[in-house]
C-alpha positions, 0 to 999 in steps of 0.5 A: 514656313510663313512664306508657304502659307502666304503663297495661298493668299492668291486672289485676295491680295487686293483685299490684303493690301486695301485693308492697311491702307484703310486702317492708316487713313483711319488713324490719320482721321483720329489723330486729326481730332484731338488737335482740332479739339484743342483749336476749338477750345483755344481759339474758339471757346476762350476767345468767344469766336463761334465761327471758328467753332463752327468751321473747325467743328465741320472739319471734325465731323468730316474727319470722323466720317472719313475715319468711320468709313475707312474703318468699315471698309478696312473691316469689310476687306480684312474680313474678305482677305482673312476668310479667303486666306483661310478657304484657300489654306483648307483647299491647299491642304486638302488637295495636298493630302489627296497625293499623299502615299500611304507612308505619308498619311501614316506620319499624321494621324486622322485627328491631326489632320482634322485639327490642321484643317479646322482649329489651326487654320481658324487660328491663322486666319484670326492672326492674319486679320489681326496682322492686316488691321491691328498690326498696321493700325496700332503701331501707325496710331501710337507713332502718330500720336507720339509725334503729335504729342511731341508737337504739342509739348516735348516735356509732357510727351516724354512721360508718355515715352518713358511710360511706352518703353516700360510698359513695352518691356513688361508686356513682352516679358508676359507674352513671352511666358504665355507663348510657351503655353499656347505652343503647347496647347494645340497639339493637344487638340489632336488628343481631344479630336481623337477621342471625339472621333473614335467614340462617334465612329465607334458608338455602337461598340461602345454601347455594346460593351458599355464603355460610355463612362470609360470614354467619358473619362478619356474626353475628360482627360483630353479636355482637362489637358487643354484647359490646364495649359490654357489656364496657365497661359492666361494666368500670365496674360492676366497682369496685362490689364491691371499694369496697363491701367496702373500705366495710364492712370500714373500718366494721366496724374503725371500730365495733369499735375505737370500740365496744370503748373504749365498753364499756371505759368502760361506755357501750355494751353487748356486745349493743349492739355486736352489734346495731350490727355486724348493722346495719352489714352490713345498711345497706351491703348494702342500699346495694349492692342499691339500686345494682344496682337503679338499674343495672337501671333504667338498662338498661331505660330504653332498652327503655322507650323502644323500647317506647314508640315502638311503642305510641305510634305513631300510624298515619297511615291511620284510619277516618273518623268516619262510614265507608262500609261498602259498596262499591258496585262495582268501578269505580276512579278516580285523580284527579290522584293524587301519592304519596310514601312519605315526606311530605318527599320532593321527588320523588313516586313517582307523578305526576299519575295520572289513570285511569278504570277501569270495574267488571268490567274486566280491566286489565293493568299493565306497566312497568319496574322501579321504574315504581311499578306496585306503589305504584299498586295499593297506593293502591286498597286504602289500604295507603298514603294518596295524597299529593295528589289522590283515589282512588275506589273504587265512586265513593267516596273510599277515605278515606271507607270503613271500612278492613276493608270496603274490603280485604274487597272489594279482594283483593291478591295481593302480589309476595311470596306468603306462606303460613302453617304449617297445612293448604292449607285453613287457608291458603285460609280466610284468604280466608274463615274460613267458607268450606266445602270445596267453595268451597275446591275451586272457587277452586283450580280457578279458580286452577289449584291444584286439579290439583296438590293432588289429587296430594298424599297428603293433598290439601287436608289437606296440611300447609304448612311455614312460608313454604311452603317445601315447595311450588314457587314456582308452587304457592304463587303459585296458592295465593295467588290461590285465597286471594284468590278466596275472599273474593269480592271486587269488585276482584282485584289480582294483583301479578306473581303468575303469574311462576312459572307456565308460559304455558299455565297463565297462560292457563287462569287468565286464561281462568277469570277472564274466564269465571267472575268477569266482574263483578270488576274484575281488575287484572294486574301483569305483565312478559310482554305475553302475560299482559296483551295479552288484558285489556280495556285495558292501563296502561303505567307509566315513571317513575311516570307513565302512559305509556299506556292502551288496548287491546293494538291500540291501544298497539302503534300509539300507544305506542313503549315498548309496542311496542318491548317487544312486538317484543323479547319476541316475538323471545324477548328483552328486557322493560320493563327493556331497551328493544329494541335496547339 
């Protein structure tokens, strides 16, 4: 788990190595100064040797300057290593997410992925910097100070040793209790981010239904959950400071009392006592610092696990060893296909699907909500893999294709139309980054989008806001259809993609498809029979099965579901979710 993350240190290895080196150098300089101070007091002040004071004072200034320089360089390289590490982690996670199949994405919520890319990476970044600097500095300083204390006077140094052992046990007990709460806290950020994301992305719906107070309550509840957990954790950590102060003052009193008696008996000098008191503060402060490092590490371990989950996630859809890179034509075959979103589901979403679609055909797909229309077409471009059976495109199993090659020839306009911030041209060129403006205009004419684009003052340079919020639903659908056409695919799938356009525009789009792209296989999912009745053949889906497959006239004669819904729609009411007469 930790090894997975450390792999992302990459080009920052030198900075990561330099940081602890400079930290240790700073510690050495700090340890020298109290010893030199004792020499000034004992051999300079007490003996009246001004030359000795100048010489040792000069050495102290050099040591302090070197310690300061080492501290500055350690801080600089530590910041460079930790921020670079965080940058690489975010890039690695983001790039790895791009390889996920739909089933892999389903395992992580959008809010969860955002939390991992932001809050969790920041936690790991802070912990990494603490490890490079304090986790090296504090133990080294503690050990050196203890060694110097024993070198000066073993009897008084044993007071430190006992205090360190007692304090270490108490601090570890406190930290272990606090860690449990920190590990519970960070997953709660997912709920908080989800609340914010839903509210901001659906702010128009929230205002339309006057649900601001309800959304505020949801956010407050998520925020209070995090607050309560952190308060519980901090209630444990709050004992750190008083216990540390009690230990420090006890040590100072004991050393001062014992030291004074030893000075009177001439077994200890004044300078040595001053050095021991300085080392006392150093030892105990570094122990406190070390305890906070452990707190930071324990807090970050939950984040380490969550980031590792993303980096170690293996997509269940992979390219074969020797992939096919050319799609021969737009023919589609489903051969005894069963499909479940989760492998252990007893009830499949699609059940024993057998279809044979010819290249260039226009196929309508119609059925009630939950009849698995979208699931069916998602298998064609291998957004999901079949559970059983086989899907063939151009006579070849989709699992044998290079995924990029397959998806470049199977263009999908999904139910949830998405436009990105940028100009209309930039959005269109998602379909083909090298497309000329003339090609973009041509596909917009086919999708009946050119007519409204020309009415914009900036025409094709019109800026689209994030999510396409400054265009209507029908305009957004037509732009997405044009974007898909720009790929010049062998198969075009429209998943209920004309639901927001009027019937006249819908008819124009279908006529343009029929006349301008006759060799492209077109699969049109719709709720309106009028949108598909002119198709070469129509698939009627019902509860994950193909209930009927034929022309409009054939289905009117042989398929009861199709006939009932057709009659109800012709009368101006009813759809595939409500049978006629119900």
